[in-house]
N, C-alpha and C positions, 0 to 999 in steps of 0.2 A: 331748476327751471324757475324763472321769474315771470310774473304776470304784471302787465302794465295796467295799473288801476284806471288810467284815463280811458281805457276801452270799455269799462263797465258802465252799466246804466245807473249805478249808484252815484248820486250827485253830491255826496259829502265832500266838502271842500277842505283843503289843507293849505297851509301857508306855502309849503314847497310846491304844491300844484299851482297855486295862484301865481307864483313867480315864474311859471313856465317849465319848471322841472317836473319830470314825470316820476312819481313815486313808484318804486318797484318793490314788490313783496313776494315772498315765497308762496308756493302753491298751498301750503298748509295754512298760512295766514289768510289767503283769499277764501279758502273753503270755510275757515272759522268765522270770518267777519262778514262775508258778503251774502247776497241773496242767492236763491237757488239757481236762477238763470246764469248768474255770473259763475257760480260753482261749476255748473254744467259746461260753460264755455272754457273755464280754466282747465277742467279735466280733459276736454276734447283737445285743447291746445297741447297739454302735457302728453297725452297719448300719441298725438301726431308727431311731436318732437321725438319721442322714444322710438317710434316706428322708423322715422327718418334717420336717426343717428345710431341705431342699434343694428350691427351686422348680423347678430344672432337671430333676428326676426325675419331675415330674408328667407323666402321660401326657396328651398333647393330641391331638385328632383330626388326621388328615392334611389339609392344605389341599386344597380342591377345585380343579379345573382352572381354574375361573373366577377364584378368588382368585390362583392362580399367574399367570394371564394379566394380571390387574390389576397385580400386583407387577412383572411384566416391563415392562408398558406404562409404569408410573410410573418405573421405573428408566431406561428408554429416553428418556422425555421429559426427565428431569432431565439425562441425558447430553447430549441435543441442546441443552438450554438452556445447559449449561456450554460446549459447543463454540461456540455462537453468541456467547456472552459473550467467549470467547477470541478469536474472529474479529474481533469489534468492537474489542477491545483492541489486537490486532495491526494492524488497519487504522488505528486512531488513532495508534499509535506510528509506523507507516510513513509516515503523512501528515506527520510532522514531519521536519526535517533530522536526519540521523544523528548530527551533532555534539551534538544536544540529548538524546540517549538516555543514560539512566543504565545502570549495569552490569546490573541486573535486567532491564531492557528489552532490552539486547543479548543476554543469555542466552535470553530468551523468543523473540526473533526467530531466534536460532541454532538453538534446539531445534525450533522450528516448521519451519525450513528442512531440518534433518536428517530430521525425520519425513516431510516432503513428498518429499524425494529417495528415502527408503527405500520409500515407497509407490509412487512412480513406477517404481523398479527392480523391485519385485514385479510390477507391472502389465506391464512390458516382458517379464519372464521368462514370465509366463502367456501373453502374446500369442505369444511365440516358440514355446512348447510347443504352443499351439493350431495355429499355422501348420505346425509339423513333423508333428503328428498328421494334419492335413488333407492334407498332401502325401503322407504314407504311405498314407492311405486312398484318395486319388485315383489312386495307382499301381495299385491293385487293380482287376480287372474288376468291373463292377457286380454281376454274379451271384455273385461270391465274397465280397462284403461282408456282414458280420453286421448284425443289426438295429440294434445300437447305433451301428455305423459309418455306416449309412444315415441314422439320425437325427442324427448328428453333422454329416454333410455337408449334410443338409437335403433330400435327395432320396428 
């Protein structure tokens, strides 16, 4: 953004201004050199220009819950499609002898195996936690159990 110094109330003269040419300076120079009123004007002009030229500042209505749900459904379906494609690729790779795999395929198999192991470990940890919680609840007399504990046990 450039600010035309001829608009300011600052009456400092310059040879280029005297010859009828308007000296243009950046907003930083205007704020550094000029009076407070000129700085205020420069900032107002700069802000107005940004609002006018920036499409990201246009106020748009909030999406409805239906639109949000459609977006989520689309994202989920794309994710499921990617996962299915990856499973097919892994199945195709594993169907061949390991000696024919290239480096990219080896990394893909290794990454999948690490993810699978991590997922299994998390599931085992959840199951252990569930069993410990169940054992703790079952040690209590039925009359002393809370509503959430009763629903957890299923009685």
